[in-house]
C-alpha positions in Angstrom: 169.9 184.6 144.1 170.8 183.2 148.1 173.6 180.6 147.7 173.4 181.4 152.2 177.1 180.7 154.5 178.0 177.8 151.8 178.0 180.7 149.1 180.3 182.3 152.1 182.1 179.1 152.7 182.9 178.4 148.7 184.1 182.8 147.9 186.4 181.8 151.8 187.8 179.0 150.4 189.1 181.2 147.6 190.4 183.9 149.6 192.0 181.3 150.9 194.5 179.7 148.0 195.2 182.5 146.2 196.3 184.4 149.9 198.4 180.9 149.9 199.8 181.3 146.2 199.5 184.9 145.8 197.3 185.0 143.3 199.0 182.6 141.4 195.9 180.5 139.2 194.4 179.3 136.4 195.5 180.3 132.2 193.7 178.9 129.7 196.1 177.2 127.9 193.8 177.9 124.9 193.2 180.5 122.4 189.3 179.5 123.4 189.0 181.4 127.0 191.5 184.4 126.1 191.0 185.1 122.7 187.9 187.2 124.0 189.5 189.1 126.3 190.5 191.7 123.3 187.0 192.2 122.1 186.3 192.8 126.1 186.3 196.2 127.3 188.6 196.1 129.7 190.1 192.7 129.5 192.8 193.7 127.7 196.8 193.0 129.6 194.6 191.8 133.0 193.0 194.9 133.9 189.5 195.5 135.1 187.5 192.6 137.2 184.0 193.7 134.5 186.2 192.8 131.6 186.3 189.0 132.4 182.5 189.8 133.0 181.3 187.6 129.4 183.7 184.7 130.0 182.4 184.4 133.5 178.6 184.6 132.3 179.5 181.8 129.9 181.5 179.6 132.6 178.7 179.6 135.3 175.9 178.8 131.9 177.9 175.9 131.3 177.6 175.1 134.9 174.3 175.8 135.7 172.3 176.3 132.2 170.4 179.1 133.7 170.8 182.9 132.3 169.4 184.3 135.6 171.1 182.2 138.1 174.2 182.1 136.3 174.2 186.3 136.2 173.8 185.8 140.2 176.5 183.6 140.0 179.6 186.4 138.8 177.1 188.6 140.8 178.1 186.7 143.9 181.7 186.1 143.2 182.3 190.0 142.3 181.0 190.7 145.4 183.3 188.1 146.6 185.8 190.3 144.9 185.3 193.6 146.8 185.5 191.7 150.5 188.6 189.9 150.1 189.8 193.8 148.2 188.3 195.2 151.9 190.0 192.5 153.7 193.3 193.2 152.3 194.6 190.6 150.1 196.6 191.0 147.3 195.2 189.5 144.2 197.2 188.8 141.5 195.8 187.2 138.6 191.9 188.6 138.8 190.7 186.6 135.8 192.0 182.8 137.9 190.5 184.6 141.3 187.6 185.5 139.4 187.4 182.0 137.0 187.9 180.3 140.9 185.2 181.7 142.3 182.5 181.0 139.7 183.5 177.5 138.9 183.2 176.6 142.9 179.7 178.3 142.8 178.4 176.6 140.4 179.2 173.5 142.1 177.6 174.9 145.2 174.3 175.7 142.6 174.2 171.8 141.5 173.8 170.6 144.5 170.3 172.0 145.6 169.9 172.1 142.0 169.4 168.4 141.1 167.3 167.6 143.4 164.8 170.6 142.0 165.2 169.3 138.7 164.5 165.3 139.7 161.0 166.7 140.6 160.2 168.7 137.5 157.7 168.2 135.8 158.5 166.9 132.3 161.8 166.6 130.1 163.9 169.5 131.6 165.5 172.1 129.0 167.8 175.0 129.7 166.8 178.7 129.4 167.7 180.4 126.5 170.3 182.6 125.1 169.2 184.4 122.0 170.5 187.0 119.4 168.4 188.6 117.2 167.3 191.5 115.1 164.8 193.1 118.6 167.2 191.7 120.9 171.5 191.9 119.3 172.4 191.3 123.4 174.5 190.3 125.1 176.0 189.6 122.6 179.1 188.7 124.4 177.2 186.5 126.3 175.7 184.8 123.1 179.4 184.0 121.6 181.0 182.5 124.2 177.7 180.5 124.9 178.2 178.7 121.1 179.3 175.3 122.2 177.0 175.5 125.2 174.1 174.5 123.1 170.6 173.1 124.8 171.6 169.2 123.8 175.1 169.7 125.0 173.4 171.0 127.8 170.8 168.3 128.4 173.9 165.9 128.1 175.1 167.4 131.5 172.9 166.6 133.4 173.6 163.7 133.8 176.9 164.9 134.9 177.7 165.1 139.5 178.8 169.2 140.0 182.7 168.4 139.9 182.2 166.1 136.9 180.0 169.2 134.9 183.1 171.8 136.0 186.2 169.8 134.8 183.9 168.5 131.4 183.1 172.7 131.3 186.2 173.8 131.6 187.8 171.1 130.0 186.2 170.6 127.2 184.0 173.7 126.6 187.1 176.6 127.2 190.2 173.9 126.6 191.6 174.9 129.7 194.8 172.7 130.7 194.8 170.2 133.5 197.2 172.1 135.7 194.8 174.6 135.5 191.1 173.1 135.4 193.0 170.7 138.8 193.6 174.6 140.9 190.3 175.4 139.5 188.8 172.8 141.3 190.7 171.8 143.9 191.7 168.7 142.6 194.9 166.4 141.1 195.8 166.5 137.7 195.7 163.5 137.8 192.1 163.1 138.8 190.8 165.5 137.0 191.6 163.5 134.4 190.1 160.5 136.2 186.9 162.7 135.9 186.5 163.9 132.5 187.7 160.8 131.3 184.5 159.7 133.1 182.0 162.7 132.2 182.5 161.6 128.5 182.2 158.1 128.9 178.8 159.3 131.4 177.5 161.5 128.3 178.6 159.2 125.3 180.9 160.9 123.4 183.4 159.1 124.3 186.5 160.0 122.6 185.2 162.8 120.3 184.4 166.7 121.2 181.3 167.1 122.4 179.0 169.5 119.7 181.3 172.8 119.1 180.3 175.4 117.9 179.2 175.9 114.3 181.4 177.2 111.6 180.9 180.1 109.3 179.7 178.2 106.6 178.3 175.5 108.3 176.2 178.6 109.8 174.8 179.9 106.7 173.8 176.7 105.7 171.8 176.3 108.6 170.1 179.5 108.8 169.0 179.1 105.3 167.9 175.2 106.2 166.3 177.4 109.4 164.3 180.0 107.5 163.3 176.8 104.6 161.9 174.8 107.9 159.8 177.2 109.5 158.3 178.3 106.0 157.1 175.4 105.0 156.2 174.3 109.0 154.0 178.0 109.4 152.1 177.1 105.6 151.5 172.8 106.5 153.8 171.4 103.9 154.1 168.4 105.1 156.2 166.7 102.5 158.3 169.4 102.6 158.8 169.3 106.3 159.7 165.1 106.4 162.6 166.1 103.8 164.5 168.3 106.4 163.7 166.0 109.4 167.0 163.2 110.3 165.7 160.2 110.3 166.2 160.3 114.0 165.0 163.4 114.9 163.6 164.3 118.7 161.3 166.9 119.1 161.8 168.3 122.9 159.4 170.5 124.8 159.8 172.4 128.1 156.6 173.6 129.8 157.4 173.3 133.2 154.1 172.4 133.5 152.7 175.7 133.4 152.5 175.8 129.8 151.8 174.3 126.9 154.0 171.5 125.7 154.2 167.6 125.1 155.1 165.6 128.3 157.4 163.5 127.3 160.3 164.1 124.1 158.8 162.9 120.7 160.8 160.5 118.2 159.8 159.7 114.5 159.7 162.1 111.2 156.2 161.5 111.0 154.7 162.3 114.2 156.9 165.5 114.2 155.8 166.3 111.7 152.7 166.3 112.7 153.1 168.0 115.7 154.5 170.7 114.0 152.0 171.6 111.4 149.2 171.2 114.2 151.3 173.5 116.5 151.9 176.2 114.1 148.1 176.3 112.7 147.3 176.6 116.6 149.9 179.7 117.3 148.8 180.9 114.0 144.8 182.0 115.4 146.8 183.3 118.8 148.3 186.0 116.5 151.9 184.6 117.6 154.9 184.5 115.0 158.0 183.7 114.0 160.9 185.8 114.7 164.3 184.3 113.4 167.3 184.4 115.7 170.5 182.5 117.5 169.1 180.4 119.9 172.9 179.7 122.0 173.8 179.7 118.7 171.5 177.6 116.6 169.5 179.0 114.2 166.1 179.2 115.7 163.1 181.7 116.7 161.7 183.8 119.3 157.7 183.5 119.4 155.8 186.5 120.2 152.5 187.1 120.0 150.0 190.0 118.2 152.3 193.1 121.3 155.7 191.6 120.6 155.4 189.6 124.5 157.7 186.0 124.1 155.6 183.0 123.7 158.2 181.0 123.3 161.7 180.1 122.0 162.5 177.3 119.4 166.2 176.1 118.9 166.8 173.7 115.8 170.2 171.3 115.8 171.6 171.0 112.4 173.7 168.4 111.0 174.7 166.9 107.4 171.8 169.4 106.3 168.6 167.7 108.7 167.1 168.9 111.4 168.2 165.8 114.0 166.4 167.9 117.2 164.7 170.4 118.2 164.0 171.7 121.5 161.3 174.1 121.9 160.6 175.7 125.6 157.5 177.1 126.5 158.2 177.6 129.7 157.7 181.0 131.5 160.2 181.0 134.2 162.5 180.5 131.6 161.9 182.7 129.4 161.7 186.1 131.8 164.9 187.4 130.3 164.1 188.1 127.0 161.2 190.9 127.8 157.9 190.6 128.8 156.0 187.5 128.6 152.7 186.4 126.7 149.2 184.4 128.1 149.0 182.9 125.5 150.7 178.9 125.8 150.1 179.1 129.6 147.8 176.5 131.4 145.0 177.5 133.7 146.7 177.6 137.8 145.0 175.4 139.9 141.9 176.0 141.1 141.0 179.1 138.7 
C-alpha cells in the first residue's frame, strides 16, 4: 500500500514526538490490550518490536476494516521504526512508539478511503477475519479482533478519522484518556469530547459497544449457528423463522463484482426466503459451508468443490436469536483467505 509522502510525514511527526518526550508515551491502563503481551512471542518485558504486531494489527484493522491495509499500515510503522533507529533516535517505549505510528497512519489512510467508499457499489462490509479448522491462523489477530465485529466496523464508518481513532483506542482497547491524547496529539479534554461525540454519532449513548462474546455466550452462539446453517441448507423455513430476531437485517457485500443483494434486507420472512433460495443455488454449484469464527462471531466460509473461497457469512447473535447476517462475496475482500472461486463472480462488462 502506497501511503505516499503524507505517510512519511506522519512517521516523521511520531519520531519528533518521541525525541521530545524522551521515549515516554502511551501505556494502556486497562488490561485488555496489555493482557496479550504474555502470549505474544518477544513481547514480555517490552522486548522485541515484532512482539507487538498482533496488537498493532488489531488497532489498524479497527481503523480501516481491511485486513490487507491493516497489515500494510503495520509494515509501514515498522519501516518507520527502522529509519528512526538508523537515524539514531532513542526509543525507550517501543509499544508507545509503534501504537502512535499505526494510529496516525490509520488516520491518514481514512482520508483517502472515505472517498473510495462513497462510490462503493452496494453495502460496504469490512474484510472478514476468519479462524476455522482449515485456517487456524492468524489466531493472535482473531483474538484481538473479537471486539471488532462487522456490525461495529460498519457503525464506525460514520465517524471522522480522528473520531474513529479515539473511539477504537478508548472503547475497544480501553486506553486511558492521557494515553489516547498522547497517541492522537489531542488534549485530554478534547479526546473526551471527541469520544462522547463519536458515541452519540453511532448511537451507543453511554453503553459499551458490542463487547466480545464470553465463553458461555460463544458456545451458545456456536450451537445456534450450527442449527441455523443446517436449517438453511435443508430449506426449513419454519425453523429459520424461529431463530431470527423480529428486527433481523441481512447485509450483503458483493462490491459490484459478485452476486449480492443490492441493499440491506429486513423482515424475517423475506430474509428466510433469501437464505433458502441462496443456499439452494450454491448447492447446485457444488458450494459447501465450513464452520468458522468470523470476527469472533459464529459464521461460515463458503467453498466450492475444489476448496476455493466463494464467500464468508457472519452471524450476529444476541439473546438466543440471529439479529443480523453479514455476507461478503466481493473477491477483493476475500483474497487473504486463500484461492478464490468464480462461482459467485459477476460477468465482466464487455466480456
